[in-house]
C-alpha positions in Angstrom: -76.1 29.4 7.1 -73.9 29.0 4.2 -70.5 30.7 2.9 -72.0 33.1 0.7 -74.9 34.3 3.3 -72.2 34.7 5.8 -69.8 36.4 3.3 -72.7 38.7 2.3 -73.7 39.5 6.0 -69.9 40.7 6.3 -69.9 42.6 3.0 -70.3 46.0 4.5 -68.6 45.3 7.7 -66.1 47.5 9.1 -63.3 47.4 12.0 -64.9 47.9 15.0 -68.3 46.3 14.5 -69.8 44.3 17.0 -70.6 40.8 16.2 -73.0 38.3 18.1 -73.1 34.6 17.3 -74.7 31.7 18.6 -72.4 28.4 18.6 -73.6 25.3 17.1 -72.7 23.7 20.6 -75.4 25.8 22.1 -73.5 28.9 23.8 -73.2 32.3 22.7 -70.2 34.2 21.6 -69.4 38.1 20.7 -66.3 39.4 19.1 -65.2 42.5 17.4 -64.2 42.8 13.7 -60.9 43.7 13.1 -60.6 42.9 9.2 -62.9 41.6 6.4 -61.4 40.0 3.1 -62.7 37.9 0.3 -62.0 34.7 2.1 -62.9 35.5 5.9 -62.9 37.4 8.8 -60.5 38.5 11.3 -62.0 39.2 14.8 -60.5 40.5 18.3 -62.0 38.1 20.8 -62.1 37.0 23.9 -62.2 33.8 26.2 -62.1 31.1 23.3 -59.6 29.4 25.4 -61.8 29.6 28.7 -58.8 31.6 30.4 -60.0 35.1 29.4 -57.4 35.5 27.1 -58.1 38.1 24.2 -56.8 36.7 20.8 -56.8 38.0 17.2 -58.2 35.1 15.0 -59.0 34.8 11.4 -62.1 32.1 10.5 -63.0 31.3 7.0 -66.5 31.7 5.8 -66.5 27.8 6.2 -65.3 27.8 9.6 -67.9 30.2 10.6 -70.5 28.2 9.2 -69.2 25.1 10.8 -69.0 26.7 14.4 -72.0 28.9 14.6 -76.1 28.6 13.7 -76.7 32.2 13.7 -74.9 35.5 13.6 -75.5 39.1 13.6 -73.4 42.0 12.9 -74.1 45.5 14.0 -72.3 48.4 12.5 -72.4 52.0 14.4 -73.7 54.7 11.5 -71.8 57.5 13.0 -68.1 56.6 13.4 -65.2 57.5 11.2 -62.4 55.2 10.9 -59.0 56.9 11.5 
C-alpha cells in the first residue's frame, strides 16, 4: 500500500461507496465514502472510539497507508447521486 495506489483506488469512488479495510493492527473496519479530494478521503464511520459513535473523519492518503494493510472499495453501478 502506497499513497499513489490508495489515491488511485479512490479515483472513481463516489459518496455512498462501501469500503472494507484490514487494519495494520490485525482488525477489520468498514466505512462509507463521504467525499474524495486530491489529498484524501472523508468517511462516515462508526465505532473507531469503541463506543459505537458515528463520526465523519478525513484521512490523508498517508494516514490510510499507515493504518491499513489492505482496502477494497465497492461501488454500485445503478445509483444516482441527488
